[in-house]
N, C-alpha and C positions, 0 to 999 in steps of 0.2 A: 427556571426557563431552560429550554433546550434549543440549540441552534445547529444547523447543518447546511452548508453551501452545497447545493445539488449540482450546480454547473455555473461556471463563471468564465466568460470570454466572448469574443465577437460572434461565435456560433450559437450563443444562447446563455441566458442567465436565469437562475431561480434559487431561492434560499428558503429553507424551512425554519420556522420559529414556532415554538410551542410553550404554552403555559399550562397550568393545571386545568384551565377551562377552555382553551382554544388551541387549534392547530392551524397554522397560517402559512401561506406561501407569499413571499415577496417576489413579484414578477414570475412569469411562467413562459420563458423564451426558448424552450426546447419543444420537441413534439410530445404528445400526451403519453405515448408508450414509454419514452425515456423518463418522464416525470414519475409515472406510476412505478416503474421498475426501481428507480433510485429511492423513492419513498419506502418501497418494500425492503430494500437493503438495510434500512434503519428501523424496520418493523413498524412502519406507519402505513395504514390502509388509506389509499387516495380518497375514499369516500368519507373519511374523517376530517378532511380539510374543510374548514367552515368559512375561511376568509382568504381572499387573494388581494393583496395590496399591489397596485400598479404604480410604478415610479415614472414611467413615460411610455410613449406609444411606438417606439422603434421596435421592429420585428423581433430582434434578439431579446426582447423583454416581454413580448405578448404572443408569440407565434402559436402557442398551444391553448390560448385562452378560450376560443370558441368551442373547440372540441372537448376541452376539460369541463367547462360549465354545462355543456349539453348532457354529459353523462353524470356528473357528480353534484351539480347545483349549489356550489358555494356562493357566498356573498362577495361581489366584486366591490372593492374599496378604491375609489377613484375620484379625482378632482372634477369639478364641473366642466372646465374647458376640455379636459381629456374625454369626458363622457360625451360631450357634444360632438367631438370630432370622430369618436369611434361609433359609427352608425350601426354596426352589426349588433350592438347590445342594447339598443334603445327599447326593445320590447322585453328584455330580460327582467324577471320579477325581483331578483335579489341584488339590489344596488345600494351601496352606502356612499354618499358623497362626502368627501373630506375637504376641510379648509386648512386650518393650522393644527388641529388636534383631534384625535379620535380616542374615545374611551370605550374599551370592550371589557366590562367587568373588572378583572384584575390587571388589565393591560392598558397602559397609556402610550399612545403613539404620537409623537410630535412630527409634523410634516413640514419640512423646510424646503424652500425653493433652491434648486440646483441651477447651474448655468450650462445648458445644453441646447443643441439645435432641435428641440422637440417641444411640442405644446405643453406648457405648464409643468416642466419636469421637476421631480421632487426627490429628496432624500429623506431618511427616516431615523428617528431615535425611538427604540422600543424600551419601555421601562415597566417592570413588574416587581413590586415590592422594592427590595434593595438592589435588584439586578437590572442591567442595562446593556443594550446592543445598539451600536451605531452602524447605519447602512449608508455609506457615501460612495456613489459610483456614477459614471457618466456625467461628469461636470468639468468645466474648464478651469474653475477655481472655486474656492470655498469662501463665502462671504464672511467677513470678520464679525458682523453682527450676529451670526449664528454660532460663534464659538461658545457662547454661554450655554447653548443646548448640547454641545458636542464634547465639552471638557470633562475629563476624569471619569469616563465610562468604563465598563468592564471589558467589553469586547468591541473591537473596531473591525468592521468589514469595509475596507477602504481601497478605492481604486488606485492602482499603480500600473497604468496602461502601457506606457512606452518609455524606452530609453531615447532621449532626445537625439543623440548623435546617430543612433541606429535608424531612427525614423528619417532624419534629414538625408542620410546617405542610402536609404532603402529604396525599394521598387515602387512605392506609392507615387502617383502623379502629383504635381505641385499643388493643385487645388485641394487634394485630399490631405497632404501634409499640412497645409495652412489650416484646414478645418480642424484636424486633430490638435494642433498646437494653439488654436485660438481659445479665447475665453468661453467659447461655446462648444469646445471639443471634449478632451479627456485629460485627466491628471497624469503627468509624467512621473517616473520613479522619483525624481528629485523633488517635485512639488508635493507629492504624497508624503515623502519622508520629512520634509520641512514642516508641513502642516501637523503631522503627528507629534513632532517635538513640542508643539504648542498645546496639544490636546491631551495626550496621555497623562495619567497621574497615578497616585498611590493605589487607586482602586482597579487599575487596568491589569487584566489577566492575560489577554491575548490580542494579537494583531493578525488579521488575515488579509493578505493583499489580493485584490480583486481585478477582474477584467484585464488580465495581462494579454497584450497583443501577441499572437503567434508569429507575426511577421516582424514586429518592431520591438520585441522584448523577449526575455527569457527569465525563468525563475532565478537563475544565478545572478543576472544583472540587477533584478529588482531587490533581491536580498543583499547584494553587495552594496548597493546605493543606500539603502536604509540603515545598514550597519555603519557605513562610513559617516553618514549625516548624524546618526545618534552619537557616535564617538566624538564628533566635532562639537556637539552640544553637551558632552559629558553625561549622556544618558545611558544607563545600563538596563537593557531589556532584551531578553533572549527568545521569548515565545512569539516568534514571527514566522508565519507560514504563507505559502502561495497557493491560492485556489486554482483548480484545473478546469479546463473546458468540458471534459467528458467524464469526470470522476467526482464523487462526493468528497467533501472534507471530512475530517474526524468530527464526531458528534461532540458538541460542546455542552456540557452540563453545568448550569449555574445554580 
């Protein structure tokens, strides 16, 4: 498997995942030009993308969907409630509806419910052979019943959206602060770090912190929190990186 985060943040989100048989985007929340250019940076032609998995319908996760499918014609992988709400794609020929699991030749994708203020929002676990990638973002909490799917995977792409104190004393209006902090909002640095202490294991090779707020967080704050929490739980793990809103991550080869 190969993984590269193309963009991660409030301004847009998209991640590239490839196996020997498929080239996939998870969300497509930047403009088409950006997506095409960032794929080219890792030597991937946009026309080779054959599936786009949609986690939820907020604009920072689907803004390039219509223009991208119009030119490149990949299959959209989406849940039934999301499909019903997204009227613009009802006549599109290449739709795959997911429920709890999708099998694409060598790739198994487990689709779990997240907790976000969007229709049927989802997170994903991608598994190919012995390799695995967790995609958890845009959720107010992680359901304990899903830990069995999330435990001891190789790569964690995991939301670390905000520093709680910075958010509480920041410029957001009260209603928006409450939304972000709610069970239907976003994971804080602290919540992210505590969840990961319960999930990572001997197979884990890397943690990539996702969807950092440019207003209520910084990479330094996110990294400091996770290192502090890991020390508290006597965990030694150093391969932790922050994904950026307008730059690709390193290419992860599994």
